[in-house]
C-alpha positions as CSV (number, residue, x, y, z in Angstrom):
1,M,21.2,-5.8,5.5
2,Y,17.8,-5.3,4.0
3,F,15.4,-3.4,6.2
4,Y,12.6,-6.0,5.9
5,T,14.9,-8.5,7.7
6,M,15.7,-6.0,10.5
7,S,12.1,-5.1,11.1
8,K,10.5,-8.6,11.5
9,G,11.0,-8.7,15.3
10,I,9.5,-5.3,15.7
11,Q,6.5,-6.0,13.5
12,A,5.8,-9.3,15.1
13,A,5.8,-7.8,18.6
14,R,3.5,-5.0,17.4
15,G,1.2,-7.6,15.8
16,R,0.8,-9.7,18.8
17,Q,0.3,-6.7,21.1
18,A,-2.3,-5.0,18.9
19,I,-4.3,-8.2,18.3
20,K,-4.2,-9.0,22.0
21,N,-5.4,-5.6,23.2
22,T,-8.5,-5.3,21.0
23,Q,-10.4,-3.5,23.7
24,S,-7.7,-0.8,24.0
25,V,-7.5,0.2,20.4
26,G,-9.2,3.5,21.1
27,V,-6.0,5.0,22.6
28,A,-5.7,8.7,21.9
29,Q,-4.1,9.6,18.6
30,P,-1.4,12.3,18.6
31,N,-3.2,15.7,18.9
32,A,-1.3,17.1,15.9
33,I,-2.8,14.6,13.5
34,Q,-6.3,16.0,13.3
35,A,-7.1,13.5,10.6
36,A,-10.6,14.8,9.9
37,R,-9.3,18.1,8.8
38,Y,-7.8,16.5,5.7
39,S,-10.8,16.5,3.5
40,I,-8.6,16.3,0.3
41,G,-7.3,13.1,-1.1
42,M,-3.9,11.5,-0.5
43,A,-2.6,12.6,-3.9
44,E,-3.4,16.2,-3.1
45,I,-1.8,16.0,0.3
46,L,1.4,14.5,-1.1
47,A,1.5,16.9,-4.0
48,D,1.2,19.8,-1.6
49,L,4.1,18.4,0.5
50,A,6.1,17.9,-2.7
51,G,5.5,21.5,-3.8
52,G,3.6,20.7,-7.0
53,D,1.4,18.2,-8.8
54,F,2.3,15.1,-10.7
55,A,2.2,16.4,-14.2
56,D,6.0,16.1,-14.6
57,V,5.9,12.5,-13.3
58,D,3.1,11.7,-15.7
59,D,5.1,13.2,-18.6
60,V,8.0,10.9,-17.8
61,I,5.8,7.9,-17.6
62,R,4.0,8.7,-20.8
63,R,7.2,9.1,-22.7
64,A,8.7,5.9,-21.2
65,C,5.6,3.8,-22.0
66,K,5.0,4.4,-25.7
67,T,4.5,0.9,-27.0
68,G,4.0,1.8,-30.6
69,S,0.3,0.9,-30.5
70,A,-2.2,3.8,-30.3
71,V,-4.9,1.6,-28.9
72,V,-2.7,0.2,-26.1
73,D,-1.2,3.6,-25.3
74,A,-4.6,5.2,-25.0
75,A,-6.0,2.4,-22.8
76,F,-2.9,2.6,-20.6
77,A,-3.1,6.4,-20.2
78,N,-6.8,6.4,-19.6
79,T,-6.5,3.7,-16.9
80,Y,-3.3,4.7,-15.1
81,L,-2.5,8.3,-15.7
82,R,-5.7,10.1,-14.6
83,S,-6.5,8.8,-11.2
84,G,-5.1,6.9,-8.2
85,K,-3.6,7.9,-4.8
86,R,-0.1,8.5,-6.3
87,L,1.2,7.3,-3.0
88,R,4.6,6.1,-4.2
89,P,5.6,9.0,-6.5
90,G,4.1,11.4,-3.9
91,L,6.3,10.0,-1.2
92,T,9.4,10.1,-3.4
93,L,8.8,13.8,-4.2
94,A,7.8,14.7,-0.6
95,M,10.8,12.9,0.9
96,A,13.2,14.6,-1.6
97,K,11.8,18.0,-0.7
98,A,11.9,17.3,3.0
99,M,15.6,16.4,2.8
100,G,16.6,19.5,0.8
101,C,16.7,18.1,-2.8
102,T,17.9,20.7,-5.3
103,D,17.6,18.5,-8.4
104,Q,13.9,18.3,-9.2
105,A,14.4,16.5,-12.4
106,T,16.2,13.6,-10.6
107,A,13.4,13.5,-8.0
108,V,10.7,13.4,-10.7
109,G,12.6,10.6,-12.5
110,A,12.9,8.6,-9.3
111,A,9.2,9.1,-8.6
112,A,8.3,8.0,-12.1
113,A,10.4,4.8,-11.8
114,A,8.6,3.9,-8.6
115,E,5.2,4.5,-10.1
116,L,6.1,2.5,-13.2
117,M,6.8,-0.6,-11.0
118,H,3.6,-0.1,-9.2
119,I,1.6,0.2,-12.4
120,A,3.1,-2.9,-13.8
121,T,2.2,-4.9,-10.6
122,L,-1.4,-3.6,-10.9
123,I,-1.6,-4.8,-14.5
124,H,-0.3,-8.3,-13.6
125,D,-2.3,-8.5,-10.4
126,D,-5.5,-7.7,-12.3
127,I,-4.7,-10.5,-14.7
128,I,-3.9,-13.0,-11.9
129,D,-7.1,-12.1,-10.0
130,D,-9.2,-11.7,-13.2
131,S,-10.4,-8.3,-11.9
132,D,-13.0,-6.5,-13.9
133,T,-12.2,-2.9,-13.0
134,R,-9.3,-0.7,-12.0
135,R,-9.7,2.9,-10.8
136,G,-13.3,3.0,-12.0
137,R,-12.5,1.8,-15.5
138,P,-12.2,-1.7,-17.1
139,A,-9.0,-3.4,-16.1
140,L,-6.4,-3.2,-18.9
141,H,-6.7,-6.9,-19.7
142,K,-10.4,-6.5,-20.2
143,Q,-9.7,-3.7,-22.7
144,I,-6.9,-5.3,-24.8
145,G,-6.9,-9.0,-23.8
146,A,-4.9,-10.8,-21.2
147,K,-2.0,-11.9,-23.4
148,R,-1.4,-8.4,-24.6
149,A,-1.8,-7.0,-21.1
150,I,0.9,-9.3,-19.8
151,V,3.4,-7.9,-22.4
152,V,2.3,-4.4,-21.5
153,G,3.1,-5.1,-17.8
154,D,6.5,-6.4,-18.8
155,F,7.0,-3.3,-21.0
156,V,6.2,-1.0,-18.1
157,L,8.6,-2.8,-15.8
158,A,11.4,-2.5,-18.4
159,A,10.5,1.2,-18.7
160,G,10.8,1.7,-14.9
161,A,14.1,-0.1,-14.8
162,T,15.4,2.1,-17.6
163,V,14.3,5.3,-16.0
164,A,16.0,4.3,-12.7
165,A,19.2,3.2,-14.5
166,E,19.4,6.6,-16.3
167,L,19.4,8.3,-12.9
168,G,22.5,6.3,-11.7
169,A,23.6,3.1,-10.2
170,E,22.3,3.7,-6.7
171,F,18.8,4.4,-8.1
172,A,18.9,1.3,-10.2
173,K,20.0,-0.8,-7.3
174,I,17.2,0.4,-5.0
175,W,14.7,-0.2,-7.8
176,A,15.9,-3.7,-8.6
177,E,16.1,-4.8,-5.0
178,A,12.5,-3.6,-4.5
179,F,11.4,-5.5,-7.6
180,L,13.0,-8.7,-6.3
181,R,11.1,-8.3,-3.0
182,V,7.8,-7.7,-4.8
183,C,8.3,-10.8,-6.9
184,R,9.1,-12.8,-3.7
185,G,6.0,-11.5,-2.2
186,Q,3.9,-12.6,-5.1
187,H,5.4,-16.0,-5.0
188,S,4.7,-16.3,-1.3
189,E,1.1,-15.3,-1.9
190,F,0.7,-18.4,-4.1
191,D,2.1,-20.5,-1.2
192,L,-0.1,-18.9,1.5
193,T,-3.5,-18.9,-0.2
194,H,-6.4,-20.9,1.1
195,D,-4.6,-21.6,4.4
196,P,-7.1,-20.9,7.3
197,D,-4.3,-21.6,9.8
198,I,-2.0,-18.8,8.6
199,D,-0.8,-16.6,11.5
200,T,-0.6,-12.8,11.5
201,D,3.3,-12.7,11.6
202,T,3.5,-14.8,8.4
203,F,0.9,-12.7,6.7
204,L,2.8,-9.5,7.6
205,D,6.0,-11.0,6.2
206,Y,4.2,-11.4,2.9
207,V,2.7,-7.9,3.0
208,G,6.1,-6.5,3.7
209,L,7.5,-8.0,0.5
210,K,4.5,-7.4,-1.7
211,T,3.5,-3.9,-0.6
212,A,5.8,-2.3,2.0
213,A,9.0,-3.0,0.0
214,L,8.1,-0.7,-2.9
215,I,6.7,2.0,-0.6
216,S,9.9,1.8,1.4
217,A,12.0,2.0,-1.8
218,S,10.0,5.0,-3.0
219,C,10.9,6.9,0.1
220,E,14.5,6.0,-0.1
221,L,14.6,7.1,-3.7
222,G,13.5,10.5,-2.5
223,A,16.3,10.6,0.1
224,V,18.9,9.5,-2.5
225,S,17.6,12.2,-4.9
226,A,18.5,14.7,-2.1
227,N,21.9,13.1,-1.6
228,G,20.7,12.2,1.9
229,T,23.0,10.8,4.6
230,E,22.8,7.1,5.5
231,G,20.8,8.1,8.6
232,Q,18.3,9.9,6.4
233,R,18.0,7.0,4.0
234,L,17.5,4.6,6.9
235,A,14.8,6.8,8.3
236,A,13.1,7.0,4.9
237,R,13.2,3.3,4.5
238,R,11.7,2.6,7.9
239,Y,9.0,5.2,7.4
240,G,8.0,3.7,4.1
241,W,8.1,0.1,5.4
242,D,5.8,0.8,8.3
243,F,3.6,3.0,6.2
244,G,3.4,0.3,3.6
245,L,2.2,-2.2,6.2
246,A,-0.4,0.2,7.5
247,F,-1.5,1.1,4.0
248,Q,-2.0,-2.6,3.1
249,M,-3.9,-3.4,6.2
250,M,-6.3,-0.5,5.5
251,D,-6.6,-1.6,1.9
252,D,-7.5,-5.1,3.1
253,L,-10.2,-3.6,5.3
254,L,-11.6,-1.8,2.2
255,D,-12.1,-5.3,0.7
256,I,-14.1,-6.3,3.7
257,V,-16.3,-3.3,4.4
258,G,-15.6,-0.9,1.5
259,D,-18.0,0.4,-1.2
260,P,-16.9,-0.9,-4.6
261,I,-18.6,2.1,-6.4
262,A,-16.7,4.6,-4.3
263,L,-13.5,2.7,-4.6
264,G,-13.7,2.2,-8.3
265,K,-12.7,-1.4,-8.0
266,P,-14.5,-4.6,-6.8
267,T,-14.5,-5.6,-3.1
268,H,-15.0,-9.0,-1.6
269,Q,-12.2,-10.4,-3.7
270,D,-9.6,-11.7,-1.2
271,I,-11.5,-14.5,0.6
272,P,-12.6,-16.1,-2.6
273,N,-9.0,-16.0,-3.8
274,G,-7.8,-17.5,-0.6
275,I,-6.1,-14.4,0.7
276,Y,-6.8,-14.1,4.4
277,S,-5.9,-10.6,5.8
278,V,-5.2,-9.6,9.4
279,A,-8.9,-9.2,10.2
280,V,-9.8,-12.5,8.7
281,I,-6.9,-14.3,10.4
282,D,-7.9,-12.8,13.8
283,A,-11.5,-13.9,13.2
284,L,-10.3,-17.4,12.4
285,T,-8.1,-17.7,15.4
286,V,-10.0,-16.3,18.3
287,E,-9.9,-19.2,20.7
288,G,-13.3,-20.5,21.8
289,S,-15.1,-18.2,19.4
290,V,-18.4,-19.4,17.9
291,N,-17.8,-16.9,15.2
292,S,-14.5,-18.6,14.3
293,V,-16.2,-21.9,13.9
294,H,-18.9,-20.5,11.7
295,L,-16.3,-18.6,9.6
296,R,-14.2,-21.7,9.0
297,D,-17.4,-23.5,7.9
298,A,-18.3,-20.7,5.6
299,I,-14.9,-20.6,4.0
300,A,-14.8,-24.4,3.7
301,N,-18.1,-24.4,1.9
302,E,-17.2,-21.4,-0.3
303,D,-20.0,-19.3,1.2
304,H,-18.0,-16.1,0.7
305,E,-20.7,-13.6,1.4
306,R,-21.5,-15.2,4.8
307,A,-17.7,-15.3,5.5
308,Y,-17.5,-11.5,4.8
309,Y,-20.5,-10.8,7.0
310,L,-19.0,-12.8,9.9
311,V,-15.7,-10.9,9.6
312,A,-17.2,-7.5,9.1
313,S,-19.5,-7.9,12.1
314,S,-16.8,-9.1,14.4
315,N,-14.2,-7.2,16.5
316,S,-11.5,-8.4,14.2
317,V,-11.8,-5.4,11.9
318,V,-11.2,-3.3,15.0
319,S,-8.1,-5.4,15.8
320,A,-6.8,-4.9,12.3
321,L,-7.3,-1.2,12.5
322,A,-5.4,-1.2,15.8
323,L,-2.4,-2.8,14.2
324,A,-2.6,-0.4,11.2
325,R,-2.5,2.5,13.7
326,E,0.5,1.1,15.4
327,H,2.5,0.8,12.2
328,A,1.3,4.3,11.0
329,Q,2.6,5.8,14.3
330,G,5.8,3.8,14.0
331,A,6.3,5.3,10.5
332,G,6.0,8.8,11.9
333,Q,8.4,8.1,14.7
334,S,11.0,6.9,12.2
335,M,10.9,10.3,10.4
336,S,10.6,12.5,13.5
337,G,13.5,15.0,13.3
338,Y,14.1,14.4,9.6
339,A,11.0,16.0,8.1
340,S,8.1,18.4,8.8
341,D,5.3,17.3,11.2
342,R,2.9,17.1,8.2
343,L,5.0,14.4,6.4
344,V,5.5,12.6,9.7
345,Q,1.8,12.5,10.2
346,V,0.8,11.4,6.7
347,P,0.6,7.6,7.6
348,S,-1.7,8.3,10.6
349,V,-3.8,10.8,8.6
350,Y,-4.3,8.1,5.9
351,V,-5.3,5.5,8.4
352,E,-7.8,7.7,10.3
353,E,-9.3,9.1,7.1
354,T,-9.8,5.6,5.7
355,A,-11.3,4.4,9.0
356,K,-13.8,7.3,9.0
357,K,-14.8,6.5,5.4
358,L,-15.4,2.9,6.4
359,H,-17.3,4.0,9.6
360,L,-14.7,2.2,11.7
361,A,-13.6,5.2,13.8
362,D,-16.8,5.1,15.8
363,R,-16.5,1.3,16.4
364,S,-12.9,1.6,17.6
365,G,-13.1,4.8,19.6
366,G,-10.7,6.5,17.3
367,S,-10.2,10.2,16.7
368,D,-13.3,12.3,17.1
369,S,-11.9,15.6,15.8
370,D,-14.0,17.6,13.4
């Protein structure tokens, strides 16, 4: 049974409880987290846990993605191989190391396969959303044209599938199943857009498919690289699934209150595109709330800046942060006993660091460690 079907009851319960208990979101975080002490970025944290950097992964990606066009290859490398959190390949490598992998080449290939799928989804997402920038640079379709960028995205997907297949049938199966879920997630996005009556559980089902599925698969690929037991693989999948949900909820908060210059990509994109995240859904559905009435009016009249202001100034961003924290902690609990405390704590570290950058920790009563 796929993990996303097993987790729905758990995630729904967490969602309802966290949204209900907005006033209690400042519950003490685990003392070991000490999120503020992680001043380096997520890529550096994961590279350290993996025992190296991502140069070998980039080499695999670069070799796999030679399109035959110098212009396209240069645009691709400059956009996607020099920046980014490297969350998915980092988790693959870190999970492989945590579970005693002795075949680094296999772990590197698995990490590259996961990242190739992620890059392809970024290329296609930017075209669908007509985004201007990606990682501080013009989006690929702005550099080479949308038609050509679509083909490049397809090429990158084919490259990822090939890399996974070269590692073995189990790697190819995990990769292909993740890809199917990502595609289902994208299709569900089309069905869910511009629906002000969407509920949190439905939105999290979509997030699970579009984001958590690949992060979960990335973790399992690391476990398989280490010839992990079924118990280790299940723990890795669960860790990645909950981390993926927490990660996406924080990414959605970046769209609401983030700085586009610091992020290297535009913000205030989701509401105009009809994508209503956890914070927006909460703001829309608070019973008897004047803010909810005004927000529905702003969305109906396409007054997007007013809509963002209403969400950002409400307690709904705090509610969304609470839910992200719960899933981050759930991820850590899944890996407890299977990996080092540092890897167990990475999801909560990411949530707390992002909350601090967005100045949400003070609003929510989060960790006040220095």
